N, C-alpha and C positions, 0 to 999 in steps of 0.2 A: 160335671159335664161329661157327656159321653162323646167319643170321637166317632165320626162316620167310618163304617167299615171300608177297607181298601177296595172291595168289589163294587161299592156304590159309586165311586168316582169314575167318570168316563175318561178314557185315555185320549190324550191330545193326538196321538198318532191315528187312532180310529176316526177322530173327528176330521182330520185332514183327508183321510181316504174318502169319507163321505162327501166332503166338499168337492173333491176332484171329480166324482161321478156326476155331480150336478154342474154341468158346464153350459155356458151360453153358446148357442150356435147361431151363426150368421149365414144367411142364404142369399142376401142381396145387398147392394151398395146403393145408397141414394146420394146423388151429387147435386148440389145447388149451385147455379151459375149466377154470378153477379157482374154487372157492368163495371168497367174500369173507370175510376175517378181519380182526381188528385187526392193524395193521401192525407196530409196534415197529421198523421199519427206515427210515422216512423222517421228515422234520421238516417238517410243514406250516407255512406262514408265519404261521398264527394258530390259536388254539384247541387243543382237547384231542386226542383219539385220531386216529391216522393209519389209513389204509386199507392192507390187505395182502391176501395170498391164501394159501390152504391149501398145505401142502407138496406134495401130489400133485393132479394134475388129476382131475376127476370125469367128464369126457367129452371125446371127440375128434370132430372133424368135418372131412371132406375136401371141398374145393371145387375146381372147375376155376377157372382164372384169371378167366374171365368171370363165373362164379357168385359168386366172392369179391368182385369189383369191384361187382357188383349188391348183394350183402349189405352191403358197406361203405357204399354210397350210401344204402341204406335206414337203416342204423344212424346215419350222420352226419346224415341228414335229421331223424330222430327227436330226436337230441340238439340239433340246431339249433332244432327246434320247441319243445322244453322251454326252451331258452335265451331264445328270443324271447318265450315266455309269461312267463318270470320278469321280463324287461325290461318287458313290458307291465304286469304286476302292479305292479312298482316305480313305473312312471310313473303308474298310477292312484292308488296310495297317496300319491305326492308331490303329485298334483293335489288330492286330498281334504284333505291336511294343509298345503296351501300351502307346498310344499317343506320339510316337516318343522317348520314354525314353530308350527302349532296341532295340538292333539290331535283325533283323530277315531275314534270307536268303529267307524264304518263301515269306515275304512281298516284298523283293527286286525283286523276280522273277515274281510277279503278273503283268499282263498286262490287257488291256481292254478286251481281248478275254476271260479272266477268269471271267468276269462279264456276267452272263446269261441275256438274254432278258427277262426271266421270273422274274428276280429280279426288272425289271423296268416296271412301270405302266404309260406309256405315254398316253394311250387311255382315262384315266379318268382325265386328266389334261387339263385345258383350256389353249391352247398354247399361246394365245395372252397375258395372264396374266404373263407368265414366259419367253417369248421370248424377249431377249435384247442382244445386242452385248457384248461379253465378251473379255477382252484382252487375247491374246494368249501368252503362255509362249514361251521363246526363242526356246526350242527344237521343239515345235509344228510348229512354223513359219519356222524353217529350214527344217523340214520334209515336210511341204506343198510346199516349194520352190523346194526341190529335186523331189517330186512327180510330179511337174509341168514341170520338165525337166531342171531346173536350175542346171547345173553341177558345176559351180564355183561361190561360194558366195563371193563377194568382202569383204574382212576382214577390209578394211579401214573404211567402214561405221560404224563398231562397235566402233572404236575410235572417229569418228566424233560425233556419237550419244551420247557417254559418255560425250564428251566435251560440247555438247549442254545442256544435262541434268544438268551438273555441273554449267554451266553459268546461267541457269534458277534458280538455288538455290540462287545465289547471285544477288539480285536486290536492287536498291536504292542506298543510299549514307551512309557515315559515320557521318553525322551531328548529334549532340546531343544538345538538348534544343534550339539552334538557328542555322540558316543557314548562312554559310560563302560562298557567291557566288563564290569567288576566288578559293576555295578548293572543292566546292560541285560538284560532278560528275553529279548530276541531273540538277543543274542550268546550267552547261556547256553544257549539252545535250539539253538544251532548254525546260525542263519539270519541273513540280512542284516538289519541294523537297520531297523525299520519306523518 
């Protein structure tokens, strides 16, 4: 058998250079918008109902890359504004209740409307440094669902989510020092002893 000549083989380095020249270019962003629904697909770390979305989108919008970046900046800035307002409200309540040690009717009556936009300085904050998804408290999730037109929140999900969270706390087996495959739940499930 004859070996192929070294010149006949193509270089891996040359192939990579060719692939780099053939790049995908994007010139627009398509965003699909979905109505908010009760989730049934995720497990929030606390509380009842989860957030989800409708099966089909209700609108579509196309942006140029520049328009989309500007839209994201505006959206993130608004989310940051709400987050900073919530922090300011919490700080006001803590001040009135002396860090939660005394009751205060004034603190109980405070809402986000009581926090002035003048108290929040979003313009001098680099949004990308502070923008990240925050878990929403149960009351806020319920309020979002109601505002989205969900009139009846299925209460069974609350019990199901609680059961899932409890089951996740218990993992592994009861083996100590050595594994008894006959009694080991991990071994019976076909996984390494935990």
